[in-house]
PLY file of the C-alpha trace (Angstrom):
ply
format ascii 1.0
element vertex 239
property float x
property float y
property float z
element edge 238
property int vertex1
property int vertex2
end_header
-2.48 58.16 -27.81
-2.99 54.49 -28.71
-0.18 54.73 -31.22
2.12 56.21 -28.59
1.27 53.42 -26.14
1.97 50.81 -28.82
5.33 52.36 -29.59
6.19 52.50 -25.88
5.16 48.86 -25.26
7.13 47.76 -28.30
10.15 49.70 -27.09
9.81 48.31 -23.58
9.44 44.78 -24.97
12.57 45.15 -27.11
14.50 46.45 -24.11
13.27 43.52 -21.98
14.30 41.02 -24.67
17.74 42.61 -24.87
18.16 42.45 -21.10
16.91 38.86 -21.06
19.36 37.91 -23.77
22.16 39.64 -21.86
21.15 37.75 -18.71
21.13 34.45 -20.62
24.53 35.29 -22.04
25.86 36.05 -18.55
24.45 32.79 -17.20
26.04 30.85 -20.04
29.32 32.61 -19.40
29.18 31.79 -15.67
28.24 28.20 -16.48
31.16 27.89 -18.87
33.50 29.35 -16.26
32.26 26.91 -13.61
32.64 24.01 -16.05
36.18 25.14 -16.87
37.02 25.53 -13.17
35.56 22.09 -12.43
37.69 20.49 -15.13
40.74 22.37 -13.89
40.14 21.17 -10.32
39.63 17.59 -11.51
42.85 17.77 -13.52
44.72 19.31 -10.57
43.30 16.74 -8.14
44.18 13.88 -10.47
47.71 15.23 -10.84
48.15 15.55 -7.07
46.75 12.05 -6.53
49.06 10.56 -9.15
52.07 12.35 -7.66
51.09 11.12 -4.18
50.80 7.53 -5.42
54.10 7.80 -7.28
56.01 9.37 -4.36
54.57 7.00 -1.76
55.23 3.95 -3.93
58.81 5.09 -4.50
59.25 5.63 -0.76
57.96 2.15 0.03
60.25 0.69 -2.62
63.20 2.42 -0.96
62.16 0.92 2.40
61.95 -2.53 0.88
65.37 -2.07 -0.70
66.81 -1.24 2.72
65.30 -4.42 4.12
66.75 -6.42 1.24
70.17 -5.56 2.62
69.43 -7.45 5.84
67.23 -10.30 4.56
68.19 -13.42 2.62
65.04 -14.22 0.62
61.84 -12.68 -0.70
59.86 -14.66 1.90
61.98 -13.26 4.73
61.67 -9.76 3.23
57.87 -9.98 3.21
57.82 -11.37 6.74
60.05 -8.62 8.12
58.08 -5.94 6.31
54.82 -7.19 7.86
56.39 -7.41 11.31
57.77 -3.88 11.13
54.51 -2.51 9.76
52.70 -4.06 12.71
55.34 -2.71 15.12
54.96 0.82 13.72
51.18 0.58 14.13
51.36 -0.72 17.71
54.05 1.76 18.75
52.36 4.69 16.97
55.61 5.51 15.21
56.39 6.23 11.56
56.99 3.19 9.37
59.99 4.86 7.77
61.62 5.48 11.15
60.81 1.95 12.34
62.35 0.26 9.31
65.32 2.64 9.40
65.96 1.76 13.06
65.66 -1.97 12.44
68.02 -1.99 9.45
70.63 0.13 11.28
70.51 -2.13 14.33
70.57 -5.26 12.19
73.67 -4.13 10.32
75.36 -2.85 13.49
74.76 -6.06 15.46
75.49 -8.53 12.67
79.02 -9.21 13.89
77.70 -9.74 17.43
75.65 -12.70 16.22
72.38 -11.12 17.36
69.27 -12.73 15.88
66.61 -10.85 13.93
64.07 -11.61 16.65
66.19 -9.87 19.29
66.72 -6.88 17.00
62.94 -6.68 16.51
62.44 -6.66 20.28
64.95 -3.85 20.78
63.47 -1.90 17.84
60.09 -2.09 19.56
61.48 -1.14 22.98
63.48 1.81 21.70
60.44 3.09 19.76
58.32 2.86 22.91
61.05 4.50 24.99
61.10 7.48 22.62
57.30 7.73 22.88
57.49 7.62 26.68
60.11 10.35 26.62
57.91 12.53 24.39
60.77 12.89 21.92
60.02 14.98 18.84
61.00 13.81 15.35
64.45 15.44 15.33
65.31 14.14 18.81
64.13 10.63 17.93
66.22 10.65 14.75
69.27 11.82 16.72
68.85 9.02 19.28
68.40 6.40 16.55
71.46 7.69 14.70
73.66 7.80 17.82
72.42 4.43 19.04
73.14 2.90 15.64
76.64 4.38 15.64
77.23 3.06 19.15
76.15 -0.43 18.09
78.47 -0.25 15.09
81.48 0.93 17.09
80.88 -1.49 19.97
80.89 1.14 22.73
78.66 4.03 23.82
80.79 7.13 24.38
80.66 10.93 24.74
78.24 12.54 22.30
76.47 9.25 21.68
75.76 8.75 25.37
74.64 12.37 25.86
72.24 12.22 22.90
70.76 8.92 24.08
70.34 10.15 27.68
68.76 13.45 26.58
66.48 11.73 24.08
65.28 8.88 26.29
64.99 10.92 29.49
62.49 9.25 31.87
62.47 6.07 29.77
66.13 5.55 30.63
65.25 5.81 34.33
62.66 3.06 33.84
65.27 0.87 32.16
67.78 1.58 34.92
65.26 0.76 37.64
64.48 -2.63 36.14
68.02 -3.65 35.21
69.67 -2.30 38.36
72.12 -0.15 36.41
71.62 3.50 37.36
72.04 6.37 34.94
75.03 7.53 37.03
76.64 4.12 36.67
76.00 4.18 32.92
77.72 7.58 32.76
80.74 6.25 34.65
80.98 3.29 32.31
80.65 5.60 29.31
83.42 7.93 30.51
85.76 5.01 31.12
84.93 3.43 27.75
83.43 0.35 29.45
79.83 0.92 28.33
79.75 -1.63 25.56
77.08 -1.74 22.87
75.81 -5.12 23.97
75.24 -3.81 27.54
72.98 -1.06 26.25
71.34 -3.44 23.79
70.54 -5.93 26.56
69.20 -3.15 28.79
66.62 -2.31 26.15
65.95 -5.96 25.44
65.25 -6.74 29.10
63.34 -3.56 29.95
59.86 -5.10 29.85
58.63 -2.28 32.10
58.73 -0.07 29.00
55.92 -2.16 27.53
53.83 -1.76 30.68
54.37 1.99 30.90
53.68 2.44 27.20
50.26 0.80 27.58
49.32 3.52 30.06
49.98 6.29 27.54
47.04 7.97 25.85
47.45 8.42 22.13
48.47 11.98 21.26
47.28 13.92 18.22
50.73 13.53 16.68
50.81 9.77 17.23
47.30 9.38 15.80
48.33 11.44 12.81
51.36 9.18 12.36
49.19 6.06 12.57
46.76 7.52 10.03
49.65 8.42 7.75
51.00 4.86 7.91
47.56 3.43 7.06
47.06 5.94 4.24
50.47 5.17 2.74
49.76 1.43 2.79
46.37 2.03 1.14
48.01 4.18 -1.56
50.60 1.50 -2.29
47.86 -1.16 -2.56
45.98 1.12 -4.94
0 1
1 2
2 3
3 4
4 5
5 6
6 7
7 8
8 9
9 10
10 11
11 12
12 13
13 14
14 15
15 16
16 17
17 18
18 19
19 20
20 21
21 22
22 23
23 24
24 25
25 26
26 27
27 28
28 29
29 30
30 31
31 32
32 33
33 34
34 35
35 36
36 37
37 38
38 39
39 40
40 41
41 42
42 43
43 44
44 45
45 46
46 47
47 48
48 49
49 50
50 51
51 52
52 53
53 54
54 55
55 56
56 57
57 58
58 59
59 60
60 61
61 62
62 63
63 64
64 65
65 66
66 67
67 68
68 69
69 70
70 71
71 72
72 73
73 74
74 75
75 76
76 77
77 78
78 79
79 80
80 81
81 82
82 83
83 84
84 85
85 86
86 87
87 88
88 89
89 90
90 91
91 92
92 93
93 94
94 95
95 96
96 97
97 98
98 99
99 100
100 101
101 102
102 103
103 104
104 105
105 106
106 107
107 108
108 109
109 110
110 111
111 112
112 113
113 114
114 115
115 116
116 117
117 118
118 119
119 120
120 121
121 122
122 123
123 124
124 125
125 126
126 127
127 128
128 129
129 130
130 131
131 132
132 133
133 134
134 135
135 136
136 137
137 138
138 139
139 140
140 141
141 142
142 143
143 144
144 145
145 146
146 147
147 148
148 149
149 150
150 151
151 152
152 153
153 154
154 155
155 156
156 157
157 158
158 159
159 160
160 161
161 162
162 163
163 164
164 165
165 166
166 167
167 168
168 169
169 170
170 171
171 172
172 173
173 174
174 175
175 176
176 177
177 178
178 179
179 180
180 181
181 182
182 183
183 184
184 185
185 186
186 187
187 188
188 189
189 190
190 191
191 192
192 193
193 194
194 195
195 196
196 197
197 198
198 199
199 200
200 201
201 202
202 203
203 204
204 205
205 206
206 207
207 208
208 209
209 210
210 211
211 212
212 213
213 214
214 215
215 216
216 217
217 218
218 219
219 220
220 221
221 222
222 223
223 224
224 225
225 226
226 227
227 228
228 229
229 230
230 231
231 232
232 233
233 234
234 235
235 236
236 237
237 238
């Protein structure tokens, strides 16, 4: 009987050791898998971060190259870039869209002898007008494109006028109320070809009510996301 118990205990002990070794092996295997996954995630994260830095830096370089077209020195370039960055932050609009609007207006109004300061004012006002109108990204881009074309051609006609009116909506009514030129009158001038680019430019320039109405707006989720994106992009470029 004692011999049988000894044999059984020995057998049970061997079985336990085998199971323990198997458990240890499984733990080691899981540990190795976790370590491999961790390294893979680190590698993936590093790759994504590097691509983000590269893409954002390239995007900012493209923006600076656009500004180089309308500035005469590196000092002026840096000054304009800071001003437009601040404008994008205050207006809760994308930096890319803000710089794109400024450069288009600057090029379009160059022959009119309009100063950079006036173009900056109109860039700010148009950005605020689009915010007041609740224009989505595509609508805002269409308005900026049509407005730029109108400035380049010297008159605001047909499709350009319709896109601007649809995009600005209530903001255009605010401009009309302050300047005394109704939307109906603007349409008449547009149809007769008498709505010149400088008239529309000056309407935006003089529409200080847009600033007052903009201050009353609560920041939307989209505008906060845009502001965060601008700040993140600047941080990435600094990095």
